[in-house]
C-alpha positions as CSV (number, residue, x, y, z in Angstrom):
1,M,0.0,0.0,0.0
2,L,2.8,2.4,0.8
3,A,4.4,1.8,-2.5
4,I,1.2,2.5,-4.4
5,A,0.6,5.6,-2.3
6,L,4.2,6.9,-3.1
7,I,3.9,6.2,-6.8
8,G,0.5,7.9,-6.9
9,Y,1.7,10.9,-4.9
10,G,4.9,11.3,-6.9
11,G,3.2,10.7,-10.3
12,M,0.5,13.3,-9.6
13,S,3.1,15.8,-8.3
14,V,5.2,15.4,-11.4
15,Y,2.2,15.7,-13.6
16,R,1.0,18.8,-11.8
17,Q,4.5,20.4,-12.3
18,H,4.5,19.6,-15.9
19,H,0.9,20.8,-16.4
20,M,1.6,24.1,-14.7
21,V,4.8,24.8,-16.5
22,D,3.3,23.9,-19.8
23,T,-0.2,25.6,-19.6
24,Y,0.4,28.7,-17.5
25,E,0.4,32.0,-19.2
26,T,3.4,34.3,-18.9
27,T,3.8,38.1,-18.2
28,N,6.4,40.4,-17.1
29,G,6.8,41.3,-13.4
30,T,9.1,43.0,-11.0
31,V,11.0,41.8,-7.9
32,V,9.6,43.8,-5.0
33,A,11.6,42.5,-2.1
34,T,13.9,39.5,-1.1
35,S,14.7,38.1,2.3
36,I,16.2,35.1,4.0
37,H,13.8,33.1,6.2
38,S,15.4,31.1,9.0
39,E,13.9,28.2,11.0
40,Q,15.2,26.6,14.1
41,D,15.9,23.0,13.6
42,T,14.5,20.6,16.2
43,K,17.6,18.4,16.1
44,P,21.1,19.6,17.0
45,S,23.4,20.1,14.1
46,L,26.9,18.6,13.8
47,F,28.1,21.8,12.1
48,G,27.2,24.1,15.0
49,D,24.4,26.2,13.4
50,S,21.1,24.6,14.1
51,K,19.1,26.9,11.9
52,S,18.0,26.3,8.3
53,Y,17.8,29.2,5.8
54,Y,15.4,29.7,2.9
55,P,15.3,32.5,0.4
56,T,12.1,34.2,-0.3
57,V,11.3,36.4,-3.3
58,K,8.3,38.6,-3.5
59,Y,7.2,39.9,-6.9
60,S,4.4,41.9,-8.5
61,Y,2.7,41.7,-11.9
62,S,-0.4,42.8,-13.7
63,V,-2.9,40.8,-15.7
64,G,-5.8,42.6,-17.4
65,G,-5.3,45.8,-15.6
66,T,-5.3,44.1,-12.2
67,S,-2.2,44.0,-9.9
68,Y,-1.1,40.9,-8.1
69,S,1.8,39.9,-5.9
70,N,3.1,36.6,-4.9
71,D,6.2,34.8,-3.5
72,N,5.9,31.3,-4.9
73,I,9.3,30.5,-6.5
74,Y,8.5,27.2,-8.2
75,S,5.3,25.6,-9.5
76,S,5.5,22.9,-6.8
77,A,6.9,24.9,-3.9
78,K,7.1,28.4,-2.5
79,R,10.8,28.0,-1.8
80,P,13.6,25.8,-3.0
81,G,13.5,22.3,-1.7
82,G,15.8,21.3,1.1
83,S,17.4,23.5,3.7
84,G,20.8,25.2,3.3
85,G,23.1,27.6,4.9
86,Q,22.8,31.4,4.9
87,S,25.4,31.8,2.2
88,K,23.6,29.4,-0.1
89,A,20.3,31.3,0.3
90,A,22.2,34.5,-0.4
91,R,23.6,33.1,-3.6
92,F,20.2,32.2,-4.8
93,L,18.9,35.7,-4.0
94,S,21.7,37.3,-5.9
95,K,19.9,36.3,-9.1
96,Y,16.8,38.3,-8.1
97,P,17.9,41.8,-7.0
98,K,15.1,44.3,-6.0
99,G,13.6,46.0,-9.1
100,K,14.7,43.3,-11.6
101,R,12.2,42.5,-14.3
102,V,11.3,38.9,-14.4
103,V,9.0,36.5,-16.2
104,I,6.0,35.5,-14.2
105,H,3.9,32.3,-14.9
106,Y,0.3,32.6,-13.9
107,S,-3.0,30.7,-14.2
108,E,-5.3,32.1,-16.9
109,N,-8.3,31.0,-14.8
110,D,-7.0,32.5,-11.6
111,P,-4.2,35.0,-12.2
112,S,-3.5,35.2,-8.5
113,K,-1.9,31.8,-8.7
114,S,1.6,32.2,-10.0
115,F,5.2,31.1,-9.7
116,L,8.5,32.7,-10.7
117,S,10.7,29.8,-12.1
118,S,9.8,27.2,-14.6
119,R,12.5,24.9,-13.2
120,Y,11.3,21.5,-12.0
121,T,12.0,20.5,-8.4
122,F,13.3,16.9,-7.8
123,F,12.3,16.7,-4.2
124,P,9.8,15.5,-3.1
125,A,7.9,14.6,-6.3
126,Y,10.5,12.6,-8.3
127,F,12.1,11.2,-5.1
128,A,8.8,9.9,-3.8
129,L,8.2,8.3,-7.2
130,L,11.5,6.5,-7.2
131,I,11.1,5.2,-3.6
132,G,7.6,4.0,-4.6
133,L,9.0,2.0,-7.5
134,L,11.7,0.6,-5.3
135,L,9.2,-0.5,-2.7
136,F,6.8,-1.9,-5.4
137,R,9.6,-4.0,-6.9
138,D,10.6,-5.3,-3.4
139,S,7.0,-6.3,-2.6
140,L,7.0,-8.5,-5.8
141,N,10.4,-10.0,-4.9
142,P,10.8,-9.6,-1.1
143,G,14.3,-9.0,0.2
144,T,15.8,-8.3,-3.2
145,S,17.6,-11.2,-5.0
146,W,21.2,-10.0,-4.4
147,I,20.8,-9.6,-0.6
148,R,19.2,-13.1,-0.4
149,T,21.9,-14.6,-2.7
150,L,24.6,-13.2,-0.5
151,L,22.9,-14.4,2.7
152,Y,22.5,-17.9,1.2
153,R,26.2,-18.1,0.1
154,H,27.3,-16.9,3.5
155,G,25.2,-19.6,5.2
156,S,26.4,-22.3,2.9
157,S,30.1,-21.4,3.5
158,R,29.5,-21.5,7.2
159,G,27.8,-24.9,6.9
160,K,30.8,-26.3,4.9
161,S,33.3,-25.0,7.4
162,N,31.5,-26.9,10.2
163,E,31.7,-30.2,8.3
164,G,33.7,-32.7,10.3
165,S,33.1,-31.0,13.6
166,M,30.9,-34.1,14.7
167,L,34.2,-36.1,15.0
168,A,36.0,-33.4,16.9
169,D,33.0,-32.4,19.2
170,P,30.5,-35.2,19.7
171,P,26.9,-33.9,20.1
172,S,25.3,-33.8,23.4
173,L,23.3,-36.7,24.6
174,D,20.1,-34.7,24.9
175,S,17.1,-36.8,23.7
176,E,16.0,-34.2,21.2
177,D,19.4,-34.3,19.4
178,W,19.0,-37.9,18.2
179,D,16.7,-39.8,16.0
180,D,14.6,-42.4,17.7
181,D,14.0,-44.7,14.8
182,D,17.6,-45.8,14.1
183,D,19.6,-48.4,16.1
184,W,22.7,-46.2,16.0
185,P,21.9,-42.6,16.9
186,Q,22.3,-40.1,14.1
187,R,22.5,-36.4,14.6
188,E,19.6,-34.5,13.2
189,S,20.5,-31.8,10.8
190,A,20.4,-28.4,12.5
191,S,19.2,-26.7,9.3
192,T,16.7,-27.6,6.6
193,T,17.5,-24.8,4.3
194,D,20.6,-26.2,2.6
195,A,19.2,-25.9,-0.9
196,P,18.6,-22.7,-2.8
197,G,15.1,-23.8,-3.5
198,S,14.2,-23.5,0.2
199,V,14.9,-19.8,-0.1
200,P,12.0,-17.9,-1.7
201,V,13.8,-16.7,-4.7
202,T,11.7,-15.7,-7.7
203,D,12.1,-17.6,-11.0
204,G,15.2,-16.4,-12.9
205,R,13.4,-15.2,-16.0
206,R,10.8,-13.4,-14.0
207,L,13.4,-11.9,-11.7
208,L,15.3,-10.7,-14.8
209,L,12.2,-9.0,-16.2
210,L,11.3,-7.5,-12.9
211,S,14.7,-6.0,-12.3
212,A,14.9,-4.8,-15.9
213,G,11.4,-3.2,-15.6
214,F,12.4,-1.5,-12.3
215,Y,15.6,0.0,-13.6
216,L,14.0,1.1,-16.9
217,A,11.2,2.8,-15.0
218,A,13.6,4.5,-12.6
219,A,15.8,5.5,-15.5
220,A,12.8,7.0,-17.2
221,V,11.9,9.1,-14.0
222,L,15.5,10.4,-13.7
223,G,15.8,11.0,-17.5
224,H,12.5,13.0,-17.5
225,Y,13.8,15.2,-14.7
226,F,17.2,15.9,-16.3
227,L,15.4,16.5,-19.6
228,V,12.8,19.0,-18.6
229,S,14.5,20.7,-15.7
230,S,17.3,23.2,-15.9
231,Q,20.6,23.5,-14.2
232,P,21.6,23.6,-11.4
233,Y,20.1,20.2,-10.8
234,G,19.2,19.1,-7.3
235,Y,21.8,17.2,-5.2
236,V,19.2,14.6,-4.4
237,A,18.8,13.9,-8.1
238,Y,22.6,13.3,-8.5
239,A,22.6,11.0,-5.5
240,S,19.6,9.0,-6.8
241,A,21.3,8.6,-10.2
242,L,24.5,7.3,-8.5
243,V,22.5,4.9,-6.3
244,L,20.6,3.5,-9.3
245,A,23.9,3.0,-11.2
246,A,25.4,1.3,-8.2
247,G,22.4,-1.0,-7.9
248,V,22.8,-2.1,-11.5
249,V,26.5,-2.9,-11.0
250,I,25.9,-4.7,-7.7
251,E,23.1,-6.9,-9.2
252,M,25.2,-7.8,-12.2
253,K,28.2,-8.7,-10.1
254,V,26.1,-10.8,-7.6
255,K,24.5,-12.8,-10.5
256,H,28.1,-13.8,-11.6
257,L,29.2,-14.9,-8.1
């Protein structure tokens, strides 16, 4: 359910961004004021400053002879996603000095709804969509194949290293450790999961299709963001792309173990 909810939320958020950027009308406006908004973090920071800083840009524009003002920076958010230091917020505001003429995107049906930048935001829309795809893939193949493969190989190697220990360390004489049906007592196996078939691994062909489908879908999400958005891209987007590439490499190596 969580996977479906995240996919639904992320997909609708991405669609909303695309719809607003693509369909909103544009007009000229003027930057009225800028400021840096600070918020006290509830958790202590390792870097000393426990405050988060966000830039705010207030602008005015006119549609059909009526004046409006707003401070939404992006179509999906009033301010840039993620917190940052005061210097980062100041660098952002340096692009919007007071009195600068800017392009404003507004709704034709309700001109009071507007935003300043047509740049897409990666977080939380695209990020939620990626996490939803990952959880959905894992729900179809619990535990992910490479984790379960490593666990099985680790368990098998430990089982082999313990072979022959029966001669060095005889088992205890507790009644539950022995078979009752044989004349000569035999040690019961401590594990019944020696074969790969006992581990719930999905069929190889289905697993291949599932993995390929997930990576193609995730690559399509990232590709769409990098295609429609403009630089500078979000740090979370770069990190997500690196994690996706690392996942492909890890799965390919594990399959050849």
